[in-house]
C-alpha positions in Angstrom: -36.2 4.0 64.0 -36.7 7.3 65.2 -33.1 9.2 65.6 -34.7 12.2 67.4 -33.0 13.4 70.7 -35.8 13.3 73.1 -33.9 16.1 75.2 -34.2 18.2 72.0 -37.8 18.1 71.9 -38.3 18.9 75.5 -35.6 21.6 75.4 -36.9 25.0 74.1 -33.4 26.3 73.4 -33.3 23.5 70.7 -36.8 24.4 69.0 -36.5 25.8 65.5 -39.3 28.2 64.7 -41.6 27.3 61.5 -41.1 29.7 58.4 -44.6 31.2 59.4 -43.1 33.0 62.3 -39.6 33.8 61.3 -40.8 37.1 59.7 -41.8 38.7 63.2 -37.8 38.2 64.0 -36.6 40.1 60.8 -34.8 43.2 61.8 -36.1 46.2 59.7 -33.3 48.6 58.0 -35.2 51.3 56.2 -37.6 49.2 53.8 -36.9 46.4 51.1 -33.3 46.9 49.9 -34.3 45.8 46.4 -36.6 48.9 46.3 -33.5 51.2 47.4 -31.0 49.8 44.7 -34.0 50.2 42.2 -32.3 50.5 38.4 -29.4 52.4 39.4 -25.9 51.7 38.5 -25.3 50.5 42.0 -24.7 46.8 42.4 -26.8 44.8 45.0 -26.8 40.9 45.7 -30.0 39.0 46.0 -29.7 36.1 48.2 -31.8 32.8 48.3 -31.4 29.9 50.6 -33.3 26.5 49.0 -34.9 29.0 46.8 -36.2 31.5 49.6 -35.3 34.9 49.9 -33.0 36.2 52.4 -31.5 39.4 53.7 -33.9 41.6 52.0 -33.8 44.2 54.7 -30.6 43.3 56.4 -27.0 44.3 55.7 -24.7 41.6 54.4 -20.9 41.2 53.6 -19.8 38.9 50.9 -16.5 37.6 49.4 -16.6 34.8 46.7 -13.4 33.5 45.5 -13.1 31.5 42.3 -10.3 30.0 40.4 -10.2 27.1 37.5 -9.5 23.5 38.4 -10.3 24.4 42.1 -12.9 24.3 44.6 -14.6 28.0 44.8 -15.4 29.3 48.3 -17.7 32.2 49.9 -17.9 33.8 53.0 -21.3 35.4 54.1 -21.4 37.6 57.3 -24.7 38.5 58.2 -26.9 39.9 61.4 -28.4 37.1 63.6 -31.4 39.3 63.6 -32.1 38.0 60.2 -32.9 34.5 61.8 -34.7 35.6 65.0 -31.4 35.3 67.1 -31.1 38.3 69.5 -29.2 38.2 72.9 -32.1 36.2 74.7 -32.0 33.2 72.0 -29.8 30.1 72.1 -26.9 30.4 69.8 -27.5 29.4 66.3 -30.8 28.4 67.4 -32.2 29.1 63.9 -29.8 29.8 61.7 -28.4 26.2 62.1 -31.3 24.9 60.0 -29.7 26.0 56.7 -26.3 24.4 57.3 -25.9 22.2 54.1 -28.6 24.0 52.2 -28.1 25.6 48.6 -27.3 29.3 48.5 -27.4 31.3 45.5 -25.9 35.2 44.8 -27.5 37.0 42.3 -25.5 40.0 41.6 -28.0 42.7 39.9 -27.2 46.2 38.5 -29.6 48.5 36.5 -32.4 46.1 37.8 -31.1 43.0 36.1 -29.3 40.1 37.1 -25.6 40.3 35.7 -24.5 36.9 37.5 -25.2 34.2 39.4 -23.3 32.0 41.9 -24.9 29.0 43.2 -23.0 27.1 46.2 -23.4 24.8 49.3 -23.5 26.0 53.0 -20.7 23.8 54.4 -19.8 25.7 57.6 -21.8 27.9 60.1 -20.3 30.1 63.2 -21.5 32.9 65.6 -18.3 34.9 66.5 -18.9 37.3 69.2 -16.7 40.3 69.9 -16.8 43.4 71.9 -20.3 41.9 72.8 -21.6 41.8 69.0 -22.7 38.7 67.4 -22.5 38.0 63.9 -23.2 34.9 61.6 -21.0 33.6 59.4 -22.0 31.2 56.4 -19.0 29.5 54.6 -19.5 27.4 51.7 -18.4 26.0 48.6 -19.2 25.5 44.9 -21.3 22.4 44.4 -18.1 20.5 43.8 -17.9 19.7 47.2 -20.8 16.9 46.7 -17.8 15.7 44.7 -15.7 15.2 47.4 -17.5 12.5 49.2 -14.5 10.1 49.2 -12.0 8.0 47.3 -12.9 5.9 44.3 -11.3 3.5 41.9 -12.3 2.5 38.5 -11.2 2.4 34.8 -12.6 3.5 31.7 -11.5 2.1 28.3 -11.8 3.2 24.9 -14.1 6.5 26.2 -14.1 10.0 25.3 -14.0 13.1 27.7 -17.7 13.4 27.5 -18.5 9.7 28.2 -16.0 9.5 31.2 -17.5 12.7 32.6 -21.1 11.5 32.5 -20.2 8.2 34.0 -18.6 10.0 36.8 -21.4 12.4 37.5 -24.5 10.1 36.8 -25.2 9.3 40.4 -25.1 13.1 41.7 -28.4 15.4 41.5 -28.5 16.6 37.8 -30.0 20.1 38.9 -26.9 20.6 41.3 -24.1 19.1 39.2 -24.5 19.6 35.4 -21.7 20.1 32.9 -21.0 21.9 29.7 -18.3 19.5 27.8 -16.4 20.8 24.8 -13.2 19.8 25.2 -9.8 20.4 22.8 -9.4 16.8 22.7 -12.4 14.8 21.3 -11.0 11.1 20.5 -11.4 8.1 22.5 -8.7 7.7 25.3 -7.3 4.1 25.3 -7.2 3.8 29.0 -7.9 6.3 31.9 -7.9 5.3 35.5 -9.1 6.9 38.6 -7.5 5.7 41.4 -7.9 6.4 45.3 -9.1 9.9 44.5 -12.4 11.6 45.0 -14.6 12.5 41.6 -13.8 16.1 41.8 -9.9 15.4 42.6 -10.2 12.8 39.2 -11.7 15.7 37.1 -8.9 17.9 38.2 -6.3 15.4 37.4 -8.0 14.7 34.0 -7.7 18.7 33.0 -4.3 18.9 34.1 -3.0 15.8 32.3 -4.5 16.5 29.1 -4.6 20.6 29.3 -8.3 20.9 29.2 -9.9 24.0 31.1 -12.2 22.8 34.0 -14.2 25.2 36.1 -17.3 26.3 37.8 -18.9 29.5 36.2 -20.9 29.8 39.1 -24.3 28.0 37.7 -22.6 25.2 35.5 -19.2 23.3 35.5 -17.3 23.8 32.3 -15.0 21.1 30.8 -14.0 23.5 27.8 -11.5 26.1 26.6 -14.5 27.5 24.8 -17.4 29.4 25.7 -18.4 32.1 28.2 -19.4 35.9 28.0 -17.2 38.5 26.4 -17.1 41.5 28.3 -15.5 44.9 27.5 -13.8 46.6 30.3 -12.8 50.2 30.0 -9.9 51.9 32.0 -11.4 54.6 34.2 -15.1 53.0 33.9 -15.3 49.3 34.8 -11.6 49.1 35.7 -9.9 51.1 38.6 -6.4 49.7 38.1 -4.6 46.9 36.3 -1.3 45.5 35.5 0.1 43.9 32.6 2.8 41.2 33.4 5.1 39.4 30.8 7.6 36.6 31.8 10.2 34.6 30.0 10.1 30.5 30.0 12.1 27.8 28.4 10.4 26.9 25.1 12.6 24.3 23.7 12.7 20.5 25.1 12.5 17.1 23.7 11.0 13.4 24.7 12.3 10.0 24.3 10.1 6.8 24.9 10.3 3.2 24.6 7.2 1.8 22.7 6.8 -1.8 23.8 4.1 -2.8 21.2 6.6 -1.8 18.3 9.5 -2.4 20.1 11.1 1.0 19.3 12.3 4.2 20.9 11.0 7.5 19.9 12.5 10.7 20.1 10.9 14.1 19.4 12.0 17.4 19.5 9.7 20.6 20.0 12.1 22.4 17.5 10.7 20.0 14.7 7.2 20.8 15.6 5.2 24.0 14.8 2.0 25.3 16.5 0.0 28.3 16.0 1.1 31.2 17.8 -1.0 33.7 19.7 -2.4 37.1 18.5 -1.5 38.8 21.4 1.4 41.2 20.8 2.8 40.9 24.5 2.5 37.1 24.2 4.6 37.1 20.8 7.1 39.3 22.0 7.7 37.3 25.3 7.6 34.0 23.3 10.5 35.4 21.0 12.5 36.5 24.3 12.3 33.4 25.8 13.3 31.4 22.6 16.5 33.8 22.1 17.0 33.6 26.0 16.7 29.8 26.3 19.0 27.8 23.7 19.8 24.3 25.2 16.9 21.8 24.6 17.1 19.4 27.4 15.3 15.9 27.0 13.2 14.0 29.6 11.9 10.7 29.5 8.4 10.3 28.6 6.2 7.4 30.6 3.1 8.8 31.2 1.1 6.3 29.1 1.6 2.5 27.5 1.6 4.7 24.1 -0.9 2.4 22.7 -1.1 4.7 19.9 2.7 4.6 19.4 4.3 8.1 18.6 1.0 9.8 18.2 0.5 9.7 21.9 4.1 11.3 22.3 3.2 13.9 19.6 0.0 15.0 21.2 1.8 15.5 24.7 4.6 17.4 22.8 2.1 19.8 21.4 0.2 20.4 24.8 3.5 21.3 26.6 4.4 23.5 23.6 1.0 25.4 24.0 1.3 25.2 27.9 4.8 26.9 27.9 3.3 29.9 25.7 1.3 31.0 28.8 3.9 33.9 29.4 1.6 37.0 30.0 -0.9 37.6 32.7 -3.2 40.7 33.4 -4.5 41.5 36.8 -7.1 44.1 37.4 -9.5 45.3 39.9 -13.1 46.1 38.5 -16.5 47.2 39.3 -18.4 45.0 36.7 -20.5 42.5 38.3 -20.9 40.4 35.0 -17.5 38.8 35.2 -17.2 35.2 35.8 -14.4 32.9 36.0 -14.0 31.3 32.6 -15.5 34.6 30.8 -13.1 36.8 28.3 -12.5 40.3 29.0 -11.7 42.8 26.2 -9.3 45.3 28.0 -9.5 49.0 26.8 -6.5 51.2 28.4 -7.2 55.0 28.1 -4.4 56.4 26.5 -5.4 60.2 25.1 -3.5 61.7 22.2 -2.9 57.7 20.8 -1.5 57.8 17.1 -3.7 55.4 16.1 -6.7 55.0 18.3 -7.6 58.9 18.4 -10.5 58.7 21.0 -7.9 57.2 23.6 -9.6 53.9 24.0 -6.6 51.7 23.0 -7.3 47.8 23.1 -4.7 45.9 25.1 -5.9 42.3 23.8 -8.6 40.0 25.3 -7.9 37.8 28.0 -9.7 34.5 29.7 -10.3 35.1 33.2 -8.7 32.2 35.5 -9.3 33.7 38.8 -11.6 36.3 40.4 -12.4 37.4 44.0 -15.9 39.0 44.4 -16.3 41.6 47.2 -19.6 42.8 48.3 -21.2 44.8 51.3 -24.3 46.7 51.6 -22.9 50.5 52.1 -19.8 49.9 50.6 -20.3 48.5 47.2 -19.0 45.9 44.9 -15.6 45.4 43.7 -13.7 42.2 41.9 -10.1 41.4 41.3 -9.0 39.1 38.6 -6.3 37.4 37.0 -6.6 36.4 33.4 -4.4 35.0 30.5 -4.8 35.4 26.7 -7.8 34.1 25.3 -6.6 32.5 22.6 -4.1 29.9 24.4 -6.4 26.8 24.5 -4.0 24.8 27.1 -4.1 26.2 30.6 -1.1 27.4 32.6 -1.7 24.4 35.1 -1.2 21.7 32.3 1.1 19.2 33.6 1.4 15.8 32.0 3.0 13.9 34.9 -0.4 14.4 37.0 -1.2 10.7 36.0 -2.6 8.7 39.2 0.0 6.9 41.2 -0.6 3.3 42.2 1.4 0.8 44.3 2.3 -2.7 43.5 -0.6 -5.0 44.0 -2.4 -8.2 42.6 -4.8 -8.8 40.0 -6.4 -11.7 38.1 -5.7 -13.0 34.6 -8.8 -12.3 32.5 -7.2 -12.9 28.8 -4.3 -14.2 27.5 -4.8 -14.7 23.9 -2.6 -11.9 23.0 -3.5 -11.0 19.2 0.0 -9.8 18.8 1.6 -13.0 20.0 3.8 -10.9 22.5 2.8 -12.7 25.5 0.7 -9.9 27.0 -2.1 -10.5 29.2 -5.1 -8.4 30.3 -5.6 -8.2 34.0 -8.4 -7.1 36.5 -7.6 -5.4 39.7 -9.7 -5.6 43.0 -10.9 -2.4 42.4 -12.3 -3.3 38.8 -14.2 -6.2 39.7 -17.5 -4.2 40.7 -17.7 -2.8 37.1 -16.1 -5.9 35.4 -13.6 -3.6 33.6 -9.7 -4.8 32.9 -6.6 -3.1 31.8 -5.8 -3.4 28.1 -2.9 -5.6 27.0 0.0 -5.5 29.3 3.4 -7.0 29.2 4.7 -10.0 31.2 8.2 -10.0 32.6 10.0 -13.2 31.6 13.2 -14.5 32.6 14.6 -14.0 29.1 13.2 -13.3 26.0 14.2 -12.3 22.2 13.3 -13.1 19.0 13.8 -17.3 18.3 14.8 -17.4 22.0 13.9 -17.1 25.6 11.6 -18.3 28.0 8.0 -18.3 27.5 5.7 -19.0 30.7 2.5 -17.0 30.6 0.1 -17.2 33.5 -3.2 -18.8 32.9 -6.9 -17.3 32.8 -7.8 -16.6 36.6 -4.5 -16.9 38.0 -3.4 -14.3 40.3 -0.5 -12.2 39.4 1.4 -9.3 41.0 1.8 -6.1 39.0 4.1 -3.2 39.0 3.2 0.4 37.7 5.8 1.9 35.1 6.7 5.3 36.6 4.0 4.7 39.4 1.6 5.3 36.6 -1.8 3.3 37.4 -2.4 3.4 33.7 0.9 1.5 33.0 0.6 -1.3 34.7 3.3 -4.3 34.1 3.1 -8.1 35.4 6.1 -9.0 37.7 4.7 -12.8 38.2 2.7 -15.1 39.5 1.8 -15.6 43.4 0.4 -18.1 45.5 -2.5 -17.2 47.8 -4.9 -18.9 50.1 -7.0 -20.1 47.3 -4.0 -21.2 45.4 -1.8 -23.6 47.7 1.6 -24.6 46.8 1.2 -28.3 46.7 5.0 -29.0 46.6 5.9 -27.2 50.1 8.1 -29.0 52.0 9.7 -27.6 55.4 13.4 -27.9 54.0 12.6 -26.4 51.0 13.7 -29.4 49.0 11.1 -29.2 46.1 11.4 -27.0 42.8 8.6 -27.8 40.1 7.8 -26.6 36.9 4.2 -27.9 36.3 1.7 -27.0 33.4 -2.0 -27.0 33.7 -2.2 -30.4 32.1 -0.5 -32.1 34.9 3.0 -32.2 32.6 5.9 -31.5 35.3 9.6 -31.5 36.0 10.3 -32.0 39.8 13.7 -31.3 41.2 14.2 -32.5 44.6 17.4 -31.9 46.8 16.3 -33.8 49.8 19.1 -35.5 51.4 21.7 -33.2 49.3 21.3 -36.0 46.5 19.3 -34.1 44.0 16.8 -35.9 41.7 14.9 -35.1 38.8 11.5 -36.4 37.7 10.2 -35.6 34.2 6.2 -36.7 34.1 3.4 -36.3 31.8 -0.4 -36.9 32.8 -0.5 -40.3 30.9 2.2 -41.9 33.6 5.3 -41.4 31.3 8.3 -40.6 33.5 12.0 -40.2 33.5 13.6 -40.3 36.8 17.2 -39.5 37.3 17.9 -40.3 41.1 20.9 -38.4 41.7 22.8 -41.6 42.4 23.8 -42.4 38.7 20.5 -44.3 37.7 18.2 -43.3 35.1 14.6 -44.8 34.9 12.4 -44.4 32.0 8.6 -45.6 32.2 5.9 -45.7 29.7 2.6 -47.4 30.7 2.3 -48.1 26.6 5.0 -47.9 24.2 8.5 -46.3 24.3 9.9 -45.2 20.8 13.2 -44.7 19.9 13.9 -43.1 16.6 17.0 -41.8 14.8 19.5 -42.0 12.3 21.9 -44.0 14.3 21.2 -45.3 17.8 24.5 -46.5 19.9 23.9 -48.3 23.0 27.1 -49.0 25.1 27.6 -50.2 29.0 30.7 -50.8 30.6 29.4 -53.7 32.2 26.4 -55.2 31.5 23.1 -54.9 29.2 20.0 -56.6 30.0 16.8 -57.0 28.1 13.6 -58.7 29.0 10.2 -58.7 27.8 6.8 -60.1 29.3 5.9 -61.4 25.8 8.0 -61.1 22.7 11.5 -59.4 21.6 11.7 -58.4 18.0 15.0 -57.2 16.2 14.8 -56.4 12.5 17.6 -54.9 10.4 17.8 -53.6 6.6 21.1 -54.8 5.8 23.2 -56.9 8.2 22.8 -58.1 11.6 26.0 -58.6 13.3 26.3 -60.3 16.9 29.6 -60.6 18.3 30.7 -61.8 21.6 33.3 -63.9 23.6 30.8 -66.8 24.1 27.5 -66.9 22.8 24.7 -69.0 24.7 21.3 -69.6 23.0 18.8 -71.5 25.0 14.9 -72.3 23.8 12.7 -73.7 26.3 10.6 -75.2 23.5 11.5 -74.7 19.8 14.3 -72.9 18.1 13.4 -72.1 14.2 16.1 -70.3 11.9 15.4 -69.7 8.3 17.8 -68.4 5.6 18.6 -68.7 2.1 22.2 -70.0 3.1 23.6 -70.9 6.3 27.5 -71.0 7.2 28.9 -71.8 10.4 32.7 -71.7 10.7 34.8 -72.7 13.5 38.7 -72.6 13.6 39.0 -76.3 12.1 35.7 -76.9 10.5 32.9 -75.4 8.2 29.3 -76.0 8.2 27.2 -74.6 5.1 23.8 -75.3 3.8 21.6 -74.0 1.3 18.3 -75.4 -0.6 20.1 -78.1 -2.2 23.1 -78.9 -0.3 24.8 -79.3 3.0 28.4 -79.5 3.6 30.7 -80.2 6.5 34.1 -79.8 6.1 37.0 -80.6 9.0 40.7 -80.3 8.9 40.8 -83.5 10.8 37.7 -85.8 11.6 34.0 -85.4 11.2 31.7 -87.2 13.8 28.1 -87.9 13.8 27.1 -89.5 17.1 23.2 -90.5 17.5 21.7 -92.6 20.3 19.8 -94.7 17.7 20.6 -94.3 14.0 21.8 -91.6 11.5 20.7 -91.2 8.0 22.8 -89.7 5.4 21.3 -89.8 1.8 
C-alpha cells in the first residue's frame, strides 16, 4: 500500500533535496571550525546526525541537561542555512528530514574527544523573531525509546541483570545498552511492572532498591560504581563552587507482620550499624543530625510479602539508613568538558598558606555527579554546572522504598492450590500475566474464620476466578478476597427471590438452604444420591440408595406417637444380651409360618404359666387348663 501523499510529490515546496545537493546550500563561516579550534584548550563540539557531520562551518548554541534517574534533554539552536533553508524556501523543507534521527555531540579539547552525548531528535521548530529565522532541535537521551507505552508483567526469582535484560531485549542494542553492577546482586522473589513504561519501571526499581541509574551519554548505567575520576582545581577548572551541609533525622524503626511465620517484627535503626562516610563534611553533618533528632518514629513496613522474613526488612532498614546519610552536596561551575553524570570529581580548593597543604591545593573530597548542565556556543565557549554527593555513599538521595507499583482490586485465575506449607495459600495469574504465562508467588486467601485447630477452610479450585486486593496498594503484595461468578461460571442456583443459598464442592457434595415461602428447608446431598432433607415443617427425610448405617455406643429412638418400620424384604434384629419388647398390647401376625426357637420358653399371664424346655412342657393355672381341638388332642 502506497502511503505517499500525491500532493507532496507535485508540490516543490515539499521536495527534500538529496544529500549530494545539500552542500550547495551550506553557509560558509571562514572555513572549517575544527581547523580553527585545532589543538587549543578551547572547547568545541562536533555534531553528527545519523553518522553524518553537520555544522562544520556554521555556528550553533547547545544546552544538554543530565540528571540521574531521569530523562536527559538537549536543545540545539542553529542557522537554517545549514540545511539550505533561506528566506525563499518553505519552512523546515529540508531540516524536517532529521526529526526522529540520532544525533551525537562530541565535546573536544586539545584535539581530542573528551566526552560524548548521543540522543534522539524528538522535536523540531523554526521560530522567527524580528525577521530572523532559526532552527531549534530538541531531543532526549535514548531512554525516550523506552517511553513507548504502558506495560504490565512480572518477574519471579530473578536478579536485576536478568530483569533489565528482559526489559530491553526488543530495543536496538546499539542504542539501548546497559552497564549493570548493582549493590544488590541476590535474586528478587517477585517484581512487578504495572501500567508503566519500561523507562518508568527502571526508574522505579532504582528508587525502591536504592540503586544508581543514569545515562552517561553513551550507555545506561545501573550501578553506583564506575565512571571516570576527574580532578578539578579551583581557579583552573572550577570558577565557583558551594559546599552545602544539612541535617536530617537518622533514627527510625519499622514494624511489619510476617504471614509466612505468623509473627510481628520490630527493627530499630539504633540497633544497626553501617559503614560511615570518609567525607569529613558528611561526618560532621551526620553527628549534628544524631544530636538534634533524638525521637525515633515507628513506621509500618508493607512494601513486600516478606518472603525472606525479617531479612527483607533488614535490607530496607540498611538502605534507608544509608540514604539518610546524604547530607552534603557540592554545586560548582566548571569549564572541564570531560564531566558526565555519574562521574566522580576530586575537588581541590585554592587556600594559599594552608598549614598542611603548603602549595595551597587543598582537597575538599570527591563527589559523584548527580546532575549536570552543559552549555556551549560558538564564539562564547563552554561551561557546565553540576551537583554532586559524597562518592562513598552507595544509596542515592532519591531512594524511596514506597515507590512500589500501585494496583487496584482485580480478578485473577487460580493456578495452584497445593500450598507446601499447608497455609491455604494459592498462586494466581492475572490477565496481564497470561501472555508470558507467569504467576504470583503463594498468597493468602481470606477465610471467614481461621486459627490453629479451628476455623473454616474453603480454598478455591485450580482454574477458578478469584478477586484479589493488594496490601498497601502494592502490586507485589496480592491477597485473595474471595471468588466471583462470571459469564463462564454461572450461578446455577439463581432465583429471582434469592431463595437459595448453597455450599457445593467440585464433586457435587452440597448443602442447599431454601428460604422459599419463608418456610426454610435444608437439603444435604452427595453425588451417590444420599440425602437428608429437613422440610422446614417439622419433618426430616433421610434417603440412601444403598445402605444406611447407624453406629453408636447407645441408640435411643423415641416418638411421642408412632414408630413405623417396613422393609421390602427382611427385618433382622439382634442383641448380644437381652431383647426386651414391652407394649400394652402385642399383636403378631404371620402370613405363612412362625418359628420361635429357644433353650427355654416361659410365657406368663396373670393366672397361668407356660414353660417348655428340651425335656418338659409345663402348663400351670390357678383355676382350669383347657385344651380344645376340632379333631383330637394327644398328650403323652
